[in-house]
C-alpha positions as CSV (number, residue, x, y, z in Angstrom):
1,M,-10.1,-30.2,5.0
2,C,-12.3,-33.2,6.0
3,D,-15.3,-31.8,4.0
4,K,-13.2,-31.4,0.9
5,R,-12.1,-35.0,1.1
6,K,-15.8,-36.1,1.5
7,I,-16.8,-34.0,-1.5
8,K,-14.0,-35.4,-3.6
9,K,-14.9,-38.9,-2.5
10,K,-18.6,-38.3,-3.5
11,K,-17.6,-37.0,-6.9
12,W,-15.4,-40.0,-7.4
13,L,-18.2,-42.4,-6.4
14,Y,-20.7,-40.6,-8.6
15,G,-18.3,-40.8,-11.5
16,I,-17.9,-44.6,-11.0
17,A,-21.7,-45.0,-10.7
18,A,-22.2,-43.0,-13.9
19,I,-19.7,-45.2,-15.8
20,I,-21.3,-48.4,-14.5
21,L,-24.8,-47.1,-15.5
22,L,-23.6,-46.2,-19.0
23,C,-22.0,-49.7,-19.3
24,I,-25.2,-51.3,-18.3
25,I,-27.3,-49.2,-20.7
26,Y,-24.8,-50.0,-23.5
27,L,-25.0,-53.8,-22.8
28,L,-28.8,-53.7,-22.6
29,Y,-28.9,-51.8,-25.9
30,R,-26.3,-54.1,-27.6
31,F,-28.2,-57.2,-26.6
32,N,-31.6,-55.7,-27.6
33,Y,-33.1,-55.5,-24.2
34,I,-33.5,-51.8,-25.0
35,P,-35.5,-51.9,-28.3
36,H,-33.7,-50.6,-31.4
37,R,-35.6,-48.2,-33.7
38,K,-37.0,-50.0,-36.7
39,Y,-36.9,-48.8,-40.3
40,T,-38.2,-50.3,-43.5
41,S,-36.5,-50.9,-46.8
42,E,-38.5,-48.1,-48.3
43,D,-36.8,-45.7,-45.9
44,F,-33.5,-46.5,-47.8
45,G,-35.0,-46.6,-51.3
46,I,-34.7,-50.4,-51.4
47,S,-37.3,-52.4,-53.3
48,Q,-38.6,-55.6,-51.8
49,Y,-37.4,-58.7,-53.7
50,V,-40.2,-60.7,-55.3
51,S,-39.5,-64.3,-56.2
52,E,-40.8,-65.6,-59.5
53,E,-41.6,-68.9,-57.8
54,D,-44.6,-70.0,-55.8
55,K,-43.8,-73.5,-54.6
56,D,-47.1,-74.2,-52.8
57,G,-49.3,-72.4,-55.3
58,D,-51.0,-70.2,-52.8
59,G,-50.6,-67.0,-54.7
60,A,-47.7,-65.6,-52.6
61,C,-44.2,-65.8,-53.9
62,D,-41.7,-68.1,-52.1
63,Q,-39.8,-65.2,-50.6
64,T,-42.9,-63.7,-49.1
65,D,-44.3,-67.1,-48.0
66,I,-41.1,-68.0,-46.1
67,L,-41.1,-64.6,-44.3
68,N,-44.8,-64.8,-43.4
69,S,-44.4,-68.4,-42.2
70,V,-41.5,-67.5,-40.0
71,Y,-43.6,-64.7,-38.4
72,E,-46.5,-67.2,-38.0
73,Y,-44.2,-69.7,-36.3
74,L,-42.6,-67.2,-34.0
75,N,-46.0,-65.8,-33.0
76,T,-46.5,-69.2,-31.2
77,K,-43.7,-68.0,-28.9
78,P,-41.7,-71.3,-28.8
79,K,-39.5,-71.9,-25.8
80,Y,-35.9,-72.6,-26.4
81,K,-35.0,-76.2,-25.9
82,S,-33.2,-78.8,-28.0
83,K,-35.2,-82.0,-28.3
84,Y,-35.4,-85.0,-30.7
85,Y,-38.6,-85.7,-32.4
86,A,-38.5,-89.3,-33.5
87,E,-41.9,-89.5,-35.2
88,T,-42.3,-86.1,-36.8
89,G,-38.7,-84.8,-37.2
90,Y,-40.2,-81.3,-36.9
91,S,-40.8,-79.8,-33.5
92,N,-44.5,-80.3,-32.7
93,D,-44.8,-78.8,-29.2
94,E,-44.0,-75.5,-27.4
95,Y,-40.2,-75.9,-27.9
96,G,-37.8,-75.1,-30.6
97,V,-34.3,-74.0,-31.6
98,C,-32.8,-71.8,-34.3
99,T,-33.1,-74.3,-37.1
100,D,-36.8,-74.7,-36.5
101,V,-37.3,-71.0,-37.5
102,V,-35.9,-71.8,-40.9
103,A,-37.6,-75.2,-41.2
104,N,-41.0,-73.9,-40.3
105,G,-40.6,-70.9,-42.6
106,M,-39.8,-73.1,-45.5
107,K,-42.5,-75.7,-44.7
108,G,-45.1,-72.9,-44.9
109,A,-43.8,-72.1,-48.4
110,G,-44.1,-75.7,-49.5
111,Y,-40.6,-76.9,-48.9
112,D,-40.1,-80.0,-46.7
113,L,-36.6,-79.3,-45.4
114,M,-36.4,-82.7,-43.6
115,Q,-36.9,-84.6,-46.9
116,L,-34.8,-82.2,-49.0
117,V,-31.8,-82.2,-46.7
118,N,-31.9,-86.0,-46.4
119,E,-32.0,-86.4,-50.2
120,D,-29.0,-84.1,-50.5
121,I,-27.1,-86.0,-47.8
122,L,-27.6,-89.2,-49.6
123,K,-26.6,-87.6,-52.9
124,H,-23.4,-85.8,-51.5
125,P,-22.4,-87.8,-48.4
126,E,-18.8,-86.6,-48.8
127,D,-19.8,-83.0,-48.1
128,Y,-21.7,-83.8,-44.9
129,A,-19.3,-86.3,-43.2
130,I,-22.3,-88.0,-41.4
131,E,-21.6,-91.6,-40.4
132,Q,-25.3,-92.6,-40.0
133,P,-27.8,-90.2,-41.6
134,D,-31.0,-89.6,-39.5
135,P,-33.7,-87.6,-41.4
136,C,-35.3,-86.7,-38.1
137,I,-32.4,-84.6,-36.9
138,D,-30.0,-83.9,-39.7
139,F,-32.1,-81.0,-41.1
140,R,-32.1,-79.4,-37.6
141,R,-28.3,-79.0,-37.5
142,V,-26.8,-75.7,-38.6
143,K,-23.7,-77.1,-40.2
144,N,-25.9,-79.4,-42.4
145,L,-28.1,-76.6,-43.4
146,N,-25.2,-74.5,-44.5
147,V,-24.0,-77.3,-46.8
148,Y,-27.5,-77.9,-48.1
149,F,-28.1,-74.2,-48.9
150,A,-24.7,-73.9,-50.5
151,H,-25.7,-76.8,-52.8
152,T,-29.3,-75.7,-53.6
153,A,-29.9,-72.0,-52.9
154,I,-28.7,-68.7,-54.3
155,S,-25.5,-67.7,-52.5
156,L,-25.3,-64.0,-51.8
157,T,-23.0,-61.4,-50.2
158,T,-21.9,-61.7,-46.6
159,D,-21.0,-58.1,-46.4
160,V,-23.7,-56.4,-44.2
161,T,-22.8,-53.0,-45.6
162,K,-24.3,-53.9,-49.0
163,I,-27.7,-53.3,-47.5
164,E,-29.6,-53.5,-50.8
165,E,-28.5,-57.1,-51.2
166,W,-30.1,-58.2,-48.0
167,Q,-33.8,-58.9,-48.4
168,A,-36.5,-60.1,-46.0
169,G,-36.9,-63.8,-46.2
170,D,-33.2,-64.5,-46.9
171,I,-31.4,-67.0,-44.7
172,V,-28.2,-66.1,-42.8
173,V,-25.8,-68.6,-41.3
174,W,-23.2,-68.2,-38.6
175,D,-21.0,-70.8,-36.9
176,G,-23.6,-72.7,-34.9
177,H,-26.5,-70.4,-35.5
178,I,-29.0,-69.6,-38.3
179,G,-31.8,-67.1,-38.8
180,V,-34.0,-65.4,-41.4
181,I,-33.7,-61.8,-42.5
182,S,-36.5,-59.6,-41.1
183,E,-38.6,-56.9,-42.9
184,H,-37.1,-54.3,-40.6
185,R,-33.7,-52.5,-40.6
186,N,-31.6,-50.4,-38.2
187,R,-30.7,-46.8,-38.7
188,K,-27.8,-47.8,-41.1
189,G,-30.1,-49.9,-43.2
190,I,-28.7,-53.2,-41.9
191,P,-31.6,-55.7,-41.5
192,F,-32.8,-57.2,-38.2
193,V,-32.8,-61.0,-37.9
194,L,-35.7,-63.4,-37.0
195,H,-34.0,-66.1,-34.9
196,H,-34.2,-68.2,-31.7
197,A,-30.9,-68.4,-29.9
198,N,-31.4,-69.0,-26.2
199,P,-34.0,-68.9,-23.4
200,V,-33.2,-65.3,-22.4
201,Q,-33.0,-63.4,-25.6
202,A,-34.9,-60.1,-25.6
203,S,-37.0,-60.8,-28.7
204,Y,-37.3,-63.1,-31.7
205,E,-36.6,-60.2,-34.0
206,E,-33.3,-58.5,-33.1
207,D,-30.7,-56.1,-34.5
208,I,-27.8,-58.6,-34.5
209,L,-26.6,-59.1,-38.1
210,E,-23.4,-57.1,-37.8
211,I,-22.5,-58.2,-34.2
212,W,-23.4,-61.9,-33.8
213,G,-20.1,-63.1,-35.4
214,T,-18.6,-64.1,-38.7
215,I,-21.3,-64.8,-41.3
216,K,-20.7,-68.1,-43.1
217,G,-23.5,-67.9,-45.6
218,H,-26.3,-65.8,-46.9
219,Y,-28.8,-67.6,-49.1
220,R,-32.1,-67.1,-51.0
221,I,-34.3,-70.0,-51.7
222,S,-34.9,-71.0,-55.3
223,A,-37.2,-73.9,-56.4
224,S,-35.2,-74.3,-59.5
């Protein structure tokens, strides 16, 4: 009788351990600590969008330039830390935040986001609700970028299931966070995101588009 109880107790403990292990694996996968398989647009019959504009005249279209510049910036492996850069505005050291991914991507394509956002704030102060504009920091705030892109960029779908409408180099905005659409997709065709969210995220390129939260904006840069 005693042995039966022990066996039953072991089975119960093994069951609990198995459930805990599965939960841990699920969380590791959900937060990208277990890498997700990557697919390309071609795997889903989606043609890569090519912009007609080349802002910096380097021979690469803006969409491609932005994407490549984001990868170049993230390859420096910036550490997550919010700082104020009084002289440059742009982060110029080993640190950065989510908005720096977008700012550096656009800068590499010939767009000075610090100047552009400041000009738009002065032009439409009622939309920004900023008491004292500061060019060195205003372009590094997500809420300001969402307003700026709503004014100047092409607004696109926020429905992640419309996978053909999401293209590498697009910009996605959530409440308090921003990123750039990657060239890779998950098994459903939903694209990965290039972003910088916190000091402990698994990778700068993650499968988070459908789980991060409510998407507030999806934009594509247009020089016109």
